C-alpha angles and dihedrals in degrees: 000000000000116000091337090311122119116217116199105199094189092055091046092051091048092053092048093050092044093050098044101022095129093049091048092048093050092047090049092051092049092050091048091050093050091049091050091051092049092049093047094242091123110050117227094245092167090071093063130242123287134186125231123191114193122192116193140135111309093241095048121115109226123207128183113199088344095304129104119270145249100060138120113294132193133209118285140069117322136178115225122192135178121197127188124214091252091060100260110141138186128184142177140184114229136184114222122200126206114269094007133114120224123194116205125189114200119194122222090262132222123308122247108284116254116222116214126180120236115242116254113275135199119281118282092018119134136177109278104169140012118190142152116251139148094005094304143078113258122207119194122195126196136168108279099320093181091053093053114100113246100211133146114275125201112260093231095052117117114256116249105192114211116234111260138183116208123192126182118210114201140149091282094053136260124332129187111227098217095172092061091045093048090061095045092253093307091118139066140198131203133176113217126173094337097313131100121236113200132178127182133174117224119192116225114268095205117060089208092068115104094223119070089218145318137257114226117200125187125189101040091095144349091288131039119263122231118201120185115230120201099189136057108279118224103167139031120178137152123229112248092255093047093234095118144015129225116220124189122204134179116252128217089250091060098255129102133257125211120213131185117228118193133195088265088066091242116140122213120188114231109180143325118228130192120247122004131327108242103181147336130234113199129205106242093247094046095243094120141015137197115223117208109204129173129204115177106311097342124095116198129197112208118189113210122190112205102180140086086357133354119260133152136191135171106243101179143014113200140178105266091209089067093061118057110214090002088280104156113183107236141150139189122246119194092271103001143064117226125194138168120243126180119251105249096176 
């Protein structure tokens, strides 16, 4: 009852349906057709048929747009995935055209990531670098690297290595690299064909010596190699194939210079960069390296080719504030270097 009026909703609905029953029926059919198209129940035959050939591991389960394959496909964009029983998965988005055949090869995919906890570190230590070396992932911790001022330092100043903690994560677990830590990061180790390559920098004990220190390398021959160094060393790192060693030294202008030291004890200068070198990113075969250097609020990426001849060029200058710890996401393509830069537009 509303204001002494009785409203019969069932009678009102019956009159509406009776009066516009054909319109309601047509609208219902249209809505059902649209829902069927959106759900993929009704195939888009007007696009034309297309053929997709997928090659994957025999035991892989293949889905196209979330539905089992093989089945009839039509032109348009599709998402194809292949998943192995152990959880490895690979996927791709493809564009099919009417009347054409597309062959797609899907790799086995990556295994399920394994999460491992970092060992406890000293107070005020934070992750400074993460890089791939010697068949494992190395994590270096230092005291507040982002809070340290990256300013030019005189070339003749005595080196004061910051305390570091380096841990290698491999298939056999985690290992603390005490040799690298004992030399304040001015050392490196690499296992190659069953032998251990080791390089350490030792500052000169006598101030009257002409050299500021020496670089000792073991594993390149039957006896260890000693190479005099005249400048203040800031970096020591083997190439992935162990054929050479990169050494960083401070320059009179306050920047750093990278040199290549080979097993023949010959040093070849590569490039000098302003500011401080924060990290290196090697090509897997050791033929090139990307040098991350920071001067004030600018972070530069310098690409250095080491073989067949030495050449270097700065490929990017970025805002250092956008990359914590100077960790720039990058990867190597067969003949290209790809990196991620924030959109500042």
